[in-house]
mmCIF file of the N, C-alpha and C atoms, coordinates in Angstrom:
data_MODEL
# 
_entry.id   MODEL 
# 
loop_
_atom_site.group_PDB 
_atom_site.id 
_atom_site.type_symbol 
_atom_site.label_atom_id 
_atom_site.label_alt_id 
_atom_site.label_comp_id 
_atom_site.label_asym_id 
_atom_site.label_entity_id 
_atom_site.label_seq_id 
_atom_site.pdbx_PDB_ins_code 
_atom_site.Cartn_x 
_atom_site.Cartn_y 
_atom_site.Cartn_z 
_atom_site.occupancy 
_atom_site.B_iso_or_equiv 
_atom_site.pdbx_formal_charge 
_atom_site.auth_seq_id 
_atom_site.auth_comp_id 
_atom_site.auth_asym_id 
_atom_site.auth_atom_id 
_atom_site.pdbx_PDB_model_num 
ATOM 1   N N  . MET A 1 1  ? 60.164  -35.078 -23.093 1.00 0.00 ? 1  MET A N  1 
ATOM 2   C CA . MET A 1 1  ? 60.096  -33.609 -23.766 1.00 0.00 ? 1  MET A CA 1 
ATOM 3   C C  . MET A 1 1  ? 60.329  -32.458 -22.769 1.00 0.00 ? 1  MET A C  1 
ATOM 4   N N  . ASP A 1 2  ? 60.998  -31.212 -22.843 1.00 0.00 ? 2  ASP A N  1 
ATOM 5   C CA . ASP A 1 2  ? 60.755  -30.512 -22.055 1.00 0.00 ? 2  ASP A CA 1 
ATOM 6   C C  . ASP A 1 2  ? 59.253  -29.582 -21.952 1.00 0.00 ? 2  ASP A C  1 
ATOM 7   N N  . THR A 1 3  ? 58.133  -29.991 -21.252 1.00 0.00 ? 3  THR A N  1 
ATOM 8   C CA . THR A 1 3  ? 57.012  -29.156 -20.941 1.00 0.00 ? 3  THR A CA 1 
ATOM 9   C C  . THR A 1 3  ? 57.274  -27.490 -21.111 1.00 0.00 ? 3  THR A C  1 
ATOM 10  N N  . ASN A 1 4  ? 58.344  -26.941 -20.125 1.00 0.00 ? 4  ASN A N  1 
ATOM 11  C CA . ASN A 1 4  ? 57.993  -25.659 -21.085 1.00 0.00 ? 4  ASN A CA 1 
ATOM 12  C C  . ASN A 1 4  ? 58.687  -24.989 -22.584 1.00 0.00 ? 4  ASN A C  1 
ATOM 13  N N  . LYS A 1 5  ? 58.637  -26.403 -23.286 1.00 0.00 ? 5  LYS A N  1 
ATOM 14  C CA . LYS A 1 5  ? 58.800  -25.310 -24.403 1.00 0.00 ? 5  LYS A CA 1 
ATOM 15  C C  . LYS A 1 5  ? 56.957  -25.735 -25.368 1.00 0.00 ? 5  LYS A C  1 
ATOM 16  N N  . THR A 1 6  ? 56.909  -27.725 -24.559 1.00 0.00 ? 6  THR A N  1 
ATOM 17  C CA . THR A 1 6  ? 55.704  -27.466 -24.780 1.00 0.00 ? 6  THR A CA 1 
ATOM 18  C C  . THR A 1 6  ? 54.636  -26.771 -24.393 1.00 0.00 ? 6  THR A C  1 
ATOM 19  N N  . GLY A 1 7  ? 54.737  -26.475 -23.511 1.00 0.00 ? 7  GLY A N  1 
ATOM 20  C CA . GLY A 1 7  ? 53.540  -25.339 -22.868 1.00 0.00 ? 7  GLY A CA 1 
ATOM 21  C C  . GLY A 1 7  ? 53.955  -24.243 -23.571 1.00 0.00 ? 7  GLY A C  1 
ATOM 22  N N  . PHE A 1 8  ? 55.100  -23.406 -24.014 1.00 0.00 ? 8  PHE A N  1 
ATOM 23  C CA . PHE A 1 8  ? 55.315  -22.630 -25.230 1.00 0.00 ? 8  PHE A CA 1 
ATOM 24  C C  . PHE A 1 8  ? 54.286  -22.772 -26.295 1.00 0.00 ? 8  PHE A C  1 
ATOM 25  N N  . LYS A 1 9  ? 55.108  -24.065 -26.956 1.00 0.00 ? 9  LYS A N  1 
ATOM 26  C CA . LYS A 1 9  ? 53.974  -24.592 -28.514 1.00 0.00 ? 9  LYS A CA 1 
ATOM 27  C C  . LYS A 1 9  ? 52.640  -24.114 -28.316 1.00 0.00 ? 9  LYS A C  1 
ATOM 28  N N  . ALA A 1 10 ? 52.140  -24.786 -27.250 1.00 0.00 ? 10 ALA A N  1 
ATOM 29  C CA . ALA A 1 10 ? 50.826  -24.933 -26.791 1.00 0.00 ? 10 ALA A CA 1 
ATOM 30  C C  . ALA A 1 10 ? 49.838  -23.224 -26.431 1.00 0.00 ? 10 ALA A C  1 
ATOM 31  N N  . GLU A 1 11 ? 50.862  -22.392 -26.013 1.00 0.00 ? 11 GLU A N  1 
ATOM 32  C CA . GLU A 1 11 ? 50.427  -20.752 -25.527 1.00 0.00 ? 11 GLU A CA 1 
ATOM 33  C C  . GLU A 1 11 ? 50.325  -20.155 -26.914 1.00 0.00 ? 11 GLU A C  1 
ATOM 34  N N  . LEU A 1 12 ? 51.695  -20.381 -28.015 1.00 0.00 ? 12 LEU A N  1 
ATOM 35  C CA . LEU A 1 12 ? 51.649  -19.969 -29.851 1.00 0.00 ? 12 LEU A CA 1 
ATOM 36  C C  . LEU A 1 12 ? 50.351  -20.607 -30.463 1.00 0.00 ? 12 LEU A C  1 
ATOM 37  N N  . ALA A 1 13 ? 50.232  -21.700 -30.138 1.00 0.00 ? 13 ALA A N  1 
ATOM 38  C CA . ALA A 1 13 ? 48.985  -22.136 -31.021 1.00 0.00 ? 13 ALA A CA 1 
ATOM 39  C C  . ALA A 1 13 ? 47.531  -21.135 -30.762 1.00 0.00 ? 13 ALA A C  1 
ATOM 40  N N  . THR A 1 14 ? 47.479  -21.139 -29.250 1.00 0.00 ? 14 THR A N  1 
ATOM 41  C CA . THR A 1 14 ? 46.236  -20.481 -28.686 1.00 0.00 ? 14 THR A CA 1 
ATOM 42  C C  . THR A 1 14 ? 46.251  -19.152 -29.554 1.00 0.00 ? 14 THR A C  1 
ATOM 43  N N  . LEU A 1 15 ? 47.569  -18.587 -29.418 1.00 0.00 ? 15 LEU A N  1 
ATOM 44  C CA . LEU A 1 15 ? 47.443  -16.989 -29.452 1.00 0.00 ? 15 LEU A CA 1 
ATOM 45  C C  . LEU A 1 15 ? 47.466  -17.145 -31.444 1.00 0.00 ? 15 LEU A C  1 
ATOM 46  N N  . ILE A 1 16 ? 47.886  -17.996 -31.977 1.00 0.00 ? 16 ILE A N  1 
ATOM 47  C CA . ILE A 1 16 ? 47.330  -17.654 -33.259 1.00 0.00 ? 16 ILE A CA 1 
ATOM 48  C C  . ILE A 1 16 ? 46.081  -18.074 -33.777 1.00 0.00 ? 16 ILE A C  1 
ATOM 49  N N  . ASN A 1 17 ? 45.321  -18.800 -32.644 1.00 0.00 ? 17 ASN A N  1 
ATOM 50  C CA . ASN A 1 17 ? 44.258  -19.078 -33.123 1.00 0.00 ? 17 ASN A CA 1 
ATOM 51  C C  . ASN A 1 17 ? 43.473  -17.833 -32.567 1.00 0.00 ? 17 ASN A C  1 
ATOM 52  N N  . ARG A 1 18 ? 43.586  -17.132 -31.452 1.00 0.00 ? 18 ARG A N  1 
ATOM 53  C CA . ARG A 1 18 ? 42.813  -15.903 -30.903 1.00 0.00 ? 18 ARG A CA 1 
ATOM 54  C C  . ARG A 1 18 ? 42.746  -14.930 -32.245 1.00 0.00 ? 18 ARG A C  1 
ATOM 55  N N  . TYR A 1 19 ? 43.941  -14.558 -33.075 1.00 0.00 ? 19 TYR A N  1 
ATOM 56  C CA . TYR A 1 19 ? 43.712  -13.584 -33.774 1.00 0.00 ? 19 TYR A CA 1 
ATOM 57  C C  . TYR A 1 19 ? 43.670  -14.485 -35.414 1.00 0.00 ? 19 TYR A C  1 
ATOM 58  N N  . SER A 1 20 ? 43.274  -15.573 -35.361 1.00 0.00 ? 20 SER A N  1 
ATOM 59  C CA . SER A 1 20 ? 43.391  -16.092 -36.511 1.00 0.00 ? 20 SER A CA 1 
ATOM 60  C C  . SER A 1 20 ? 43.899  -16.003 -37.568 1.00 0.00 ? 20 SER A C  1 
ATOM 61  N N  . LYS A 1 21 ? 45.139  -16.082 -37.036 1.00 0.00 ? 21 LYS A N  1 
ATOM 62  C CA . LYS A 1 21 ? 46.444  -16.145 -37.754 1.00 0.00 ? 21 LYS A CA 1 
ATOM 63  C C  . LYS A 1 21 ? 46.587  -17.314 -38.831 1.00 0.00 ? 21 LYS A C  1 
ATOM 64  N N  . GLU A 1 22 ? 45.734  -18.455 -38.024 1.00 0.00 ? 22 GLU A N  1 
ATOM 65  C CA . GLU A 1 22 ? 45.571  -19.640 -39.522 1.00 0.00 ? 22 GLU A CA 1 
ATOM 66  C C  . GLU A 1 22 ? 44.705  -19.871 -40.494 1.00 0.00 ? 22 GLU A C  1 
ATOM 67  N N  . ASN A 1 23 ? 44.394  -18.330 -40.522 1.00 0.00 ? 23 ASN A N  1 
ATOM 68  C CA . ASN A 1 23 ? 43.154  -18.259 -41.671 1.00 0.00 ? 23 ASN A CA 1 
ATOM 69  C C  . ASN A 1 23 ? 43.432  -17.900 -43.106 1.00 0.00 ? 23 ASN A C  1 
ATOM 70  N N  . ASP A 1 24 ? 44.602  -17.361 -43.174 1.00 0.00 ? 24 ASP A N  1 
ATOM 71  C CA . ASP A 1 24 ? 44.866  -17.202 -44.589 1.00 0.00 ? 24 ASP A CA 1 
ATOM 72  C C  . ASP A 1 24 ? 45.878  -18.383 -45.372 1.00 0.00 ? 24 ASP A C  1 
ATOM 73  N N  . SER A 1 25 ? 46.707  -18.488 -44.467 1.00 0.00 ? 25 SER A N  1 
ATOM 74  C CA . SER A 1 25 ? 47.432  -20.276 -45.292 1.00 0.00 ? 25 SER A CA 1 
ATOM 75  C C  . SER A 1 25 ? 46.192  -21.454 -45.141 1.00 0.00 ? 25 SER A C  1 
ATOM 76  N N  . ASN A 1 26 ? 44.929  -21.633 -44.452 1.00 0.00 ? 26 ASN A N  1 
ATOM 77  C CA . ASN A 1 26 ? 44.015  -22.717 -44.270 1.00 0.00 ? 26 ASN A CA 1 
ATOM 78  C C  . ASN A 1 26 ? 45.131  -23.643 -43.337 1.00 0.00 ? 26 ASN A C  1 
ATOM 79  N N  . THR A 1 27 ? 45.901  -23.643 -42.331 1.00 0.00 ? 27 THR A N  1 
ATOM 80  C CA . THR A 1 27 ? 47.135  -24.220 -41.968 1.00 0.00 ? 27 THR A CA 1 
ATOM 81  C C  . THR A 1 27 ? 46.012  -23.872 -40.328 1.00 0.00 ? 27 THR A C  1 
ATOM 82  N N  . PRO A 1 28 ? 46.153  -25.790 -39.870 1.00 0.00 ? 28 PRO A N  1 
ATOM 83  C CA . PRO A 1 28 ? 46.051  -25.498 -38.391 1.00 0.00 ? 28 PRO A CA 1 
ATOM 84  C C  . PRO A 1 28 ? 46.559  -24.676 -37.571 1.00 0.00 ? 28 PRO A C  1 
ATOM 85  N N  . ASP A 1 29 ? 46.521  -24.168 -36.515 1.00 0.00 ? 29 ASP A N  1 
ATOM 86  C CA . ASP A 1 29 ? 46.870  -23.219 -35.255 1.00 0.00 ? 29 ASP A CA 1 
ATOM 87  C C  . ASP A 1 29 ? 48.446  -24.026 -34.982 1.00 0.00 ? 29 ASP A C  1 
ATOM 88  N N  . PHE A 1 30 ? 48.011  -25.682 -34.499 1.00 0.00 ? 30 PHE A N  1 
ATOM 89  C CA . PHE A 1 30 ? 49.266  -26.306 -34.136 1.00 0.00 ? 30 PHE A CA 1 
ATOM 90  C C  . PHE A 1 30 ? 49.997  -26.506 -35.047 1.00 0.00 ? 30 PHE A C  1 
ATOM 91  N N  . ILE A 1 31 ? 50.311  -26.520 -36.092 1.00 0.00 ? 31 ILE A N  1 
ATOM 92  C CA . ILE A 1 31 ? 50.453  -27.335 -37.344 1.00 0.00 ? 31 ILE A CA 1 
ATOM 93  C C  . ILE A 1 31 ? 51.819  -25.845 -37.326 1.00 0.00 ? 31 ILE A C  1 
ATOM 94  N N  . LEU A 1 32 ? 50.806  -24.658 -37.103 1.00 0.00 ? 32 LEU A N  1 
ATOM 95  C CA . LEU A 1 32 ? 51.935  -23.223 -37.424 1.00 0.00 ? 32 LEU A CA 1 
ATOM 96  C C  . LEU A 1 32 ? 52.622  -22.952 -35.886 1.00 0.00 ? 32 LEU A C  1 
ATOM 97  N N  . ALA A 1 33 ? 52.351  -23.585 -35.221 1.00 0.00 ? 33 ALA A N  1 
ATOM 98  C CA . ALA A 1 33 ? 53.128  -23.125 -33.792 1.00 0.00 ? 33 ALA A CA 1 
ATOM 99  C C  . ALA A 1 33 ? 54.599  -24.226 -34.006 1.00 0.00 ? 33 ALA A C  1 
ATOM 100 N N  . ASP A 1 34 ? 54.274  -25.409 -34.135 1.00 0.00 ? 34 ASP A N  1 
ATOM 101 C CA . ASP A 1 34 ? 55.033  -26.166 -34.939 1.00 0.00 ? 34 ASP A CA 1 
ATOM 102 C C  . ASP A 1 34 ? 56.282  -25.758 -35.463 1.00 0.00 ? 34 ASP A C  1 
ATOM 103 N N  . TYR A 1 35 ? 55.916  -24.462 -36.853 1.00 0.00 ? 35 TYR A N  1 
ATOM 104 C CA . TYR A 1 35 ? 56.561  -24.000 -37.551 1.00 0.00 ? 35 TYR A CA 1 
ATOM 105 C C  . TYR A 1 35 ? 57.513  -23.213 -37.056 1.00 0.00 ? 35 TYR A C  1 
ATOM 106 N N  . MET A 1 36 ? 56.635  -22.562 -36.148 1.00 0.00 ? 36 MET A N  1 
ATOM 107 C CA . MET A 1 36 ? 57.526  -21.183 -35.615 1.00 0.00 ? 36 MET A CA 1 
ATOM 108 C C  . MET A 1 36 ? 58.290  -21.798 -34.674 1.00 0.00 ? 36 MET A C  1 
ATOM 109 N N  . THR A 1 37 ? 58.316  -22.614 -33.951 1.00 0.00 ? 37 THR A N  1 
ATOM 110 C CA . THR A 1 37 ? 58.868  -23.519 -32.787 1.00 0.00 ? 37 THR A CA 1 
ATOM 111 C C  . THR A 1 37 ? 60.414  -23.448 -33.564 1.00 0.00 ? 37 THR A C  1 
ATOM 112 N N  . ASP A 1 38 ? 60.044  -24.392 -34.440 1.00 0.00 ? 38 ASP A N  1 
ATOM 113 C CA . ASP A 1 38 ? 61.564  -24.672 -35.369 1.00 0.00 ? 38 ASP A CA 1 
ATOM 114 C C  . ASP A 1 38 ? 61.889  -24.015 -35.956 1.00 0.00 ? 38 ASP A C  1 
ATOM 115 N N  . CYS A 1 39 ? 61.070  -22.945 -36.558 1.00 0.00 ? 39 CYS A N  1 
ATOM 116 C CA . CYS A 1 39 ? 62.277  -21.813 -37.070 1.00 0.00 ? 39 CYS A CA 1 
ATOM 117 C C  . CYS A 1 39 ? 62.530  -20.999 -35.887 1.00 0.00 ? 39 CYS A C  1 
ATOM 118 N N  . LEU A 1 40 ? 62.513  -21.000 -34.589 1.00 0.00 ? 40 LEU A N  1 
ATOM 119 C CA . LEU A 1 40 ? 63.227  -20.462 -33.466 1.00 0.00 ? 40 LEU A CA 1 
ATOM 120 C C  . LEU A 1 40 ? 64.698  -20.827 -33.091 1.00 0.00 ? 40 LEU A C  1 
ATOM 121 N N  . ASN A 1 41 ? 64.022  -22.836 -32.825 1.00 0.00 ? 41 ASN A N  1 
ATOM 122 C CA . ASN A 1 41 ? 65.311  -23.372 -32.671 1.00 0.00 ? 41 ASN A CA 1 
ATOM 123 C C  . ASN A 1 41 ? 66.258  -23.528 -33.686 1.00 0.00 ? 41 ASN A C  1 
ATOM 124 N N  . ALA A 1 42 ? 65.676  -23.435 -35.163 1.00 0.00 ? 42 ALA A N  1 
ATOM 125 C CA . ALA A 1 42 ? 66.797  -22.941 -36.134 1.00 0.00 ? 42 ALA A CA 1 
ATOM 126 C C  . ALA A 1 42 ? 67.639  -21.845 -36.325 1.00 0.00 ? 42 ALA A C  1 
ATOM 127 N N  . TYR A 1 43 ? 67.117  -21.226 -35.810 1.00 0.00 ? 43 TYR A N  1 
ATOM 128 C CA . TYR A 1 43 ? 67.872  -19.487 -35.470 1.00 0.00 ? 43 TYR A CA 1 
ATOM 129 C C  . TYR A 1 43 ? 69.177  -19.663 -34.207 1.00 0.00 ? 43 TYR A C  1 
ATOM 130 N N  . ASP A 1 44 ? 67.986  -20.221 -32.863 1.00 0.00 ? 44 ASP A N  1 
ATOM 131 C CA . ASP A 1 44 ? 69.344  -20.891 -32.378 1.00 0.00 ? 44 ASP A CA 1 
ATOM 132 C C  . ASP A 1 44 ? 70.339  -21.257 -32.463 1.00 0.00 ? 44 ASP A C  1 
ATOM 133 N N  . LYS A 1 45 ? 70.188  -22.209 -33.533 1.00 0.00 ? 45 LYS A N  1 
ATOM 134 C CA . LYS A 1 45 ? 71.627  -23.053 -33.847 1.00 0.00 ? 45 LYS A CA 1 
ATOM 135 C C  . LYS A 1 45 ? 72.238  -22.281 -34.760 1.00 0.00 ? 45 LYS A C  1 
ATOM 136 N N  . ALA A 1 46 ? 72.075  -21.316 -35.395 1.00 0.00 ? 46 ALA A N  1 
ATOM 137 C CA . ALA A 1 46 ? 72.681  -20.672 -36.655 1.00 0.00 ? 46 ALA A CA 1 
ATOM 138 C C  . ALA A 1 46 ? 73.457  -19.525 -35.642 1.00 0.00 ? 46 ALA A C  1 
ATOM 139 N N  . VAL A 1 47 ? 73.000  -19.006 -34.572 1.00 0.00 ? 47 VAL A N  1 
ATOM 140 C CA . VAL A 1 47 ? 73.378  -18.108 -33.801 1.00 0.00 ? 47 VAL A CA 1 
ATOM 141 C C  . VAL A 1 47 ? 74.527  -18.765 -32.838 1.00 0.00 ? 47 VAL A C  1 
ATOM 142 N N  . ALA A 1 48 ? 74.548  -19.712 -32.670 1.00 0.00 ? 48 ALA A N  1 
ATOM 143 C CA . ALA A 1 48 ? 75.505  -20.728 -31.709 1.00 0.00 ? 48 ALA A CA 1 
ATOM 144 C C  . ALA A 1 48 ? 76.703  -21.031 -32.671 1.00 0.00 ? 48 ALA A C  1 
ATOM 145 N N  . ARG A 1 49 ? 76.069  -21.473 -34.111 1.00 0.00 ? 49 ARG A N  1 
ATOM 146 C CA . ARG A 1 49 ? 77.464  -21.809 -35.131 1.00 0.00 ? 49 ARG A CA 1 
ATOM 147 C C  . ARG A 1 49 ? 77.771  -20.402 -35.638 1.00 0.00 ? 49 ARG A C  1 
ATOM 148 N N  . ARG A 1 50 ? 77.398  -18.970 -35.860 1.00 0.00 ? 50 ARG A N  1 
ATOM 149 C CA . ARG A 1 50 ? 78.190  -17.935 -36.244 1.00 0.00 ? 50 ARG A CA 1 
ATOM 150 C C  . ARG A 1 50 ? 78.875  -17.636 -35.346 1.00 0.00 ? 50 ARG A C  1 
ATOM 151 N N  . THR A 1 51 ? 78.676  -17.581 -33.468 1.00 0.00 ? 51 THR A N  1 
ATOM 152 C CA . THR A 1 51 ? 79.626  -17.227 -32.663 1.00 0.00 ? 51 THR A CA 1 
ATOM 153 C C  . THR A 1 51 ? 80.508  -18.556 -32.559 1.00 0.00 ? 51 THR A C  1 
ATOM 154 N N  . GLU A 1 52 ? 80.223  -19.397 -32.841 1.00 0.00 ? 52 GLU A N  1 
ATOM 155 C CA . GLU A 1 52 ? 81.645  -20.477 -32.903 1.00 0.00 ? 52 GLU A CA 1 
ATOM 156 C C  . GLU A 1 52 ? 82.748  -20.033 -34.051 1.00 0.00 ? 52 GLU A C  1 
ATOM 157 N N  . TRP A 1 53 ? 82.419  -19.842 -35.090 1.00 0.00 ? 53 TRP A N  1 
ATOM 158 C CA . TRP A 1 53 ? 82.674  -19.052 -36.149 1.00 0.00 ? 53 TRP A CA 1 
ATOM 159 C C  . TRP A 1 53 ? 83.646  -17.864 -35.818 1.00 0.00 ? 53 TRP A C  1 
ATOM 160 N N  . TYR A 1 54 ? 83.461  -16.972 -35.155 1.00 0.00 ? 54 TYR A N  1 
ATOM 161 C CA . TYR A 1 54 ? 83.828  -15.657 -35.138 1.00 0.00 ? 54 TYR A CA 1 
ATOM 162 C C  . TYR A 1 54 ? 84.742  -15.941 -33.745 1.00 0.00 ? 54 TYR A C  1 
ATOM 163 N N  . LYS A 1 55 ? 84.671  -16.497 -32.811 1.00 0.00 ? 55 LYS A N  1 
ATOM 164 C CA . LYS A 1 55 ? 85.826  -16.977 -32.044 1.00 0.00 ? 55 LYS A CA 1 
ATOM 165 C C  . LYS A 1 55 ? 87.202  -16.353 -32.052 1.00 0.00 ? 55 LYS A C  1 
ATOM 166 N N  . PRO A 1 56 ? 87.887  -15.706 -31.448 1.00 0.00 ? 56 PRO A N  1 
ATOM 167 C CA . PRO A 1 56 ? 88.970  -15.457 -32.299 1.00 0.00 ? 56 PRO A CA 1 
ATOM 168 C C  . PRO A 1 56 ? 89.986  -16.503 -32.047 1.00 0.00 ? 56 PRO A C  1 
ATOM 169 N N  . VAL A 1 57 ? 90.986  -16.641 -32.663 1.00 0.00 ? 57 VAL A N  1 
ATOM 170 C CA . VAL A 1 57 ? 92.108  -17.706 -32.916 1.00 0.00 ? 57 VAL A CA 1 
ATOM 171 C C  . VAL A 1 57 ? 92.989  -17.522 -31.662 1.00 0.00 ? 57 VAL A C  1 
ATOM 172 N N  . PRO A 1 58 ? 93.218  -18.161 -31.330 1.00 0.00 ? 58 PRO A N  1 
ATOM 173 C CA . PRO A 1 58 ? 94.551  -18.142 -30.056 1.00 0.00 ? 58 PRO A CA 1 
ATOM 174 C C  . PRO A 1 58 ? 95.797  -17.605 -30.776 1.00 0.00 ? 58 PRO A C  1 
ATOM 175 N N  . LYS A 1 59 ? 96.279  -16.886 -30.022 1.00 0.00 ? 59 LYS A N  1 
ATOM 176 C CA . LYS A 1 59 ? 97.611  -16.498 -30.284 1.00 0.00 ? 59 LYS A CA 1 
ATOM 177 C C  . LYS A 1 59 ? 98.803  -17.220 -30.020 1.00 0.00 ? 59 LYS A C  1 
ATOM 178 N N  . GLU A 1 60 ? 99.526  -17.311 -30.993 1.00 0.00 ? 60 GLU A N  1 
ATOM 179 C CA . GLU A 1 60 ? 100.629 -18.390 -31.105 1.00 0.00 ? 60 GLU A CA 1 
ATOM 180 C C  . GLU A 1 60 ? 101.333 -17.482 -29.761 1.00 0.00 ? 60 GLU A C  1 
ATOM 181 N N  . LEU A 1 61 ? 102.169 -18.824 -28.761 1.00 0.00 ? 61 LEU A N  1 
ATOM 182 C CA . LEU A 1 61 ? 103.515 -18.336 -27.676 1.00 0.00 ? 61 LEU A CA 1 
ATOM 183 C C  . LEU A 1 61 ? 104.552 -17.764 -28.717 1.00 0.00 ? 61 LEU A C  1 
ATOM 184 N N  . PRO A 1 62 ? 105.201 -16.780 -28.627 1.00 0.00 ? 62 PRO A N  1 
ATOM 185 C CA . PRO A 1 62 ? 106.655 -16.639 -29.155 1.00 0.00 ? 62 PRO A CA 1 
ATOM 186 C C  . PRO A 1 62 ? 107.432 -17.608 -28.995 1.00 0.00 ? 62 PRO A C  1 
ATOM 187 N N  . ASN A 1 63 ? 108.543 -17.914 -29.906 1.00 0.00 ? 63 ASN A N  1 
ATOM 188 C CA . ASN A 1 63 ? 109.292 -19.166 -29.970 1.00 0.00 ? 63 ASN A CA 1 
ATOM 189 C C  . ASN A 1 63 ? 110.420 -18.433 -29.239 1.00 0.00 ? 63 ASN A C  1 
ATOM 190 N N  . ASN A 1 64 ? 111.088 -19.261 -28.173 1.00 0.00 ? 64 ASN A N  1 
ATOM 191 C CA . ASN A 1 64 ? 112.267 -18.516 -27.256 1.00 0.00 ? 64 ASN A CA 1 
ATOM 192 C C  . ASN A 1 64 ? 113.011 -19.461 -27.663 1.00 0.00 ? 64 ASN A C  1 
ATOM 193 N N  . ASN A 1 65 ? 113.747 -19.745 -29.198 1.00 0.00 ? 65 ASN A N  1 
ATOM 194 C CA . ASN A 1 65 ? 114.697 -20.489 -29.631 1.00 0.00 ? 65 ASN A CA 1 
ATOM 195 C C  . ASN A 1 65 ? 116.326 -19.489 -29.227 1.00 0.00 ? 65 ASN A C  1 
# 
């Protein structure tokens, strides 16, 4: 497991808890941190796929017959 991502997730859970953002949904802060991290990962995947989709098509070389 990437310790940098684990550290981020732990800090995110702490931040959620600090501002009591878990109260409205009655969901533990660590579960919300997991969810938000998953959302960021899904967004990264979508951006990568979008970038691949819009790559320019290579031009064909002229036929020198």
